[in-house]
C-alpha positions in Angstrom: 51.8 128.6 48.3 51.0 132.3 48.6 52.9 134.3 51.1 49.7 135.3 52.8 48.5 131.7 53.2 47.7 130.6 56.8 48.1 127.3 58.4 45.8 126.1 61.2 47.8 124.4 64.0 45.5 122.1 65.9 46.9 121.6 69.4 46.0 118.5 71.5 46.6 118.7 75.2 48.6 116.4 77.5 46.9 114.2 80.1 45.1 116.1 82.8 45.2 119.4 80.9 42.7 121.5 78.9 43.1 123.5 75.7 44.1 126.6 77.6 47.7 125.3 77.8 48.1 126.5 74.2 46.3 129.9 74.4 49.5 131.7 75.3 51.1 130.6 72.0 48.7 132.8 69.9 50.5 136.1 70.4 54.0 134.4 70.3 53.7 132.8 66.8 53.7 134.6 63.4 50.4 135.5 61.9 50.5 132.8 59.2 50.1 130.2 62.0 46.6 130.1 63.5 46.7 128.3 66.8 43.6 126.1 67.3 43.5 124.7 70.8 41.4 121.5 70.8 39.3 121.2 73.9 38.5 117.6 74.9 35.2 116.6 76.6 35.1 116.9 80.4 37.4 119.9 80.9 37.6 123.6 80.4 34.6 125.0 78.5 33.4 121.4 78.2 33.4 120.6 82.0 29.8 119.5 82.0 30.4 116.8 79.5 31.4 113.2 80.2 35.0 112.2 79.7 35.7 109.9 76.7 37.9 107.2 78.3 38.9 105.0 75.4 41.5 105.8 72.8 39.6 104.9 69.7 36.4 106.7 70.8 38.3 109.9 71.6 40.2 109.8 68.3 36.9 109.4 66.5 35.3 112.2 68.4 38.2 114.6 67.6 38.0 113.7 63.9 34.3 114.4 63.9 34.3 117.6 66.0 37.3 119.2 64.3 36.2 118.3 60.7 35.9 122.0 59.7 39.3 122.9 61.2 40.9 120.0 59.4 40.3 121.5 56.0 42.8 123.4 53.8 46.2 123.9 55.2 46.5 122.5 58.7 49.0 120.8 60.9 48.6 118.9 64.2 50.6 119.3 67.4 50.3 117.1 70.4 52.2 116.9 73.7 52.5 113.7 75.6 49.0 112.1 75.4 48.2 114.7 72.8 51.0 113.2 70.6 49.5 109.8 70.8 46.1 111.2 69.9 47.5 113.1 67.0 49.0 109.9 65.6 45.6 108.2 65.9 43.8 111.2 64.3 46.1 111.1 61.2 45.7 107.3 60.9 41.9 107.7 61.1 41.8 110.6 58.6 43.8 108.5 56.2 41.5 105.5 56.6 38.5 107.8 55.9 40.1 109.3 52.8 39.9 112.8 54.4 42.5 115.6 53.9 45.7 115.1 55.8 47.8 117.6 57.8 50.8 119.2 56.1 52.8 118.1 59.2 52.5 116.2 62.5 54.3 117.4 65.6 54.8 114.8 68.4 56.1 116.3 71.6 57.2 114.6 74.9 56.0 111.1 74.0 57.3 107.6 73.3 56.6 106.4 69.8 53.3 104.5 69.4 55.3 101.3 68.8 57.2 101.9 72.1 54.4 102.7 74.6 54.9 101.4 78.1 51.6 101.3 80.0 53.4 100.2 83.1 54.7 103.7 83.4 51.2 104.9 84.2 50.0 105.0 87.8 46.8 103.4 89.1 44.1 105.7 87.7 41.9 105.2 90.8 44.6 105.9 93.3 44.6 109.6 94.2 48.0 109.4 96.0 49.6 107.7 93.0 48.2 110.3 90.6 49.4 113.2 92.9 52.8 111.7 93.0 52.8 111.4 89.3 51.9 115.1 88.9 54.7 116.0 91.2 57.2 113.9 89.3 56.2 115.3 85.9 56.2 118.9 87.0 54.2 121.5 85.2 51.3 121.7 87.7 51.0 125.0 89.5 51.3 124.9 93.3 47.9 126.6 93.6 46.3 123.5 92.1 47.8 121.3 94.9 46.7 123.8 97.5 43.0 123.8 96.4 40.9 120.7 97.1 38.5 121.7 94.3 41.1 122.2 91.7 42.9 119.1 92.8 39.7 117.0 92.4 39.1 118.3 88.9 42.7 117.7 87.9 42.8 114.1 89.3 39.5 113.2 87.7 40.8 114.5 84.3 44.2 112.9 84.7 42.6 109.5 85.6 40.3 109.6 82.6 43.1 110.5 80.3 45.4 107.8 81.6 42.6 105.3 80.9 42.6 106.6 77.4 46.4 106.0 77.2 46.0 102.5 78.7 43.4 101.5 76.1 45.7 102.3 73.2 46.8 99.3 71.2 49.5 99.6 68.6 48.8 97.9 65.3 52.0 96.9 63.7 50.4 96.9 60.3 49.9 100.7 60.5 51.7 102.2 57.5 54.2 105.0 57.9 52.8 108.5 58.1 52.9 110.2 54.7 53.4 113.8 55.9 56.5 115.3 57.6 56.9 114.1 61.1 58.6 116.4 63.6 59.4 115.1 67.1 60.3 117.3 70.1 61.7 115.9 73.4 63.2 117.0 76.7 66.7 115.8 77.6 65.8 115.4 81.2 62.4 113.7 80.6 62.2 110.2 82.1 61.2 108.7 78.7 64.0 106.6 77.4 65.7 108.2 74.4 65.3 105.0 72.4 61.5 105.2 72.8 61.5 108.8 71.5 63.9 108.0 68.6 61.6 105.2 67.5 59.2 107.8 66.1 61.5 107.7 63.0 60.1 104.2 62.2 56.6 105.8 61.8 57.8 108.4 59.3 57.2 107.8 55.7 58.6 111.1 54.6 60.6 113.9 56.2 61.5 113.3 59.8 63.2 115.5 62.4 63.9 115.2 66.1 64.7 118.3 68.2 66.0 117.9 71.8 65.6 120.6 74.4 66.9 121.0 77.9 64.2 120.4 80.5 62.0 117.6 81.7 58.6 116.5 80.6 57.3 120.1 80.3 60.3 121.4 78.4 57.7 123.1 76.1 57.0 125.5 79.0 60.5 125.6 80.5 62.1 126.6 77.1 59.0 127.9 75.3 60.9 130.4 73.0 63.3 127.7 71.7 60.4 125.2 71.2 58.3 127.7 69.3 61.2 128.8 67.2 61.8 125.1 66.2 58.1 124.7 65.5 58.0 127.7 63.2 61.1 126.6 61.4 59.9 123.0 60.9 56.4 124.0 59.9 57.7 126.6 57.5 59.8 124.0 55.7 57.0 121.5 55.7 54.3 123.7 54.2 56.3 125.6 51.6 59.8 124.5 51.2 61.0 127.2 53.5 58.7 130.0 52.3 57.9 130.9 55.9 61.0 129.5 57.5 62.7 132.9 58.0 59.8 134.2 60.2 61.1 134.4 63.8 58.9 134.0 66.9 57.4 137.3 67.8 
């Protein structure tokens, strides 16, 4: 792989969020990594579109809409719901015989085989959703203070949790053939055993990096997270060719 080769990093958002959560990574990562924030229907620049509220339909939509980006050298990163979607995208790409990512990054999420839908609040209960936002952290106070922003956030979160509830793990799914890198927060309320279970989905290289912080450790300790991402991705794409590049 040439030293000038670039890798597109498709980034899938967590529940209730838009692609903008990843924009700040662009100037922080080395030039050989091209951050591609994936905007899902119903939020951000796609606010006027209807939400897709079932897991299989949303995975199919991502694979269709991101077909161009998923060519050549690319990797996929997903946080929380995004990690679950990333898993589904890889499985669908493989079933279609399409190119696969050089690596998959699953952040802040139970393994697909260990999902616990009972953790999710009633998606039609605003008070329960607000309490969940408070518990998870990561939502700016100005959102809670604005009725309009709160309504947008709750509608998005509810739709995304319905996506998560509709996920059904298929035990016949074969292990992922590319390197699988998992990131997790030590103070997150996801049981460690559910995170560690990602290793059972790995058919090749596997890593698990723990960071201080709760569910949004990727913001609380962003520099350390990005340094790990660069290191793991560098090793995955070229046997360490890019691994010495530090976060800018």
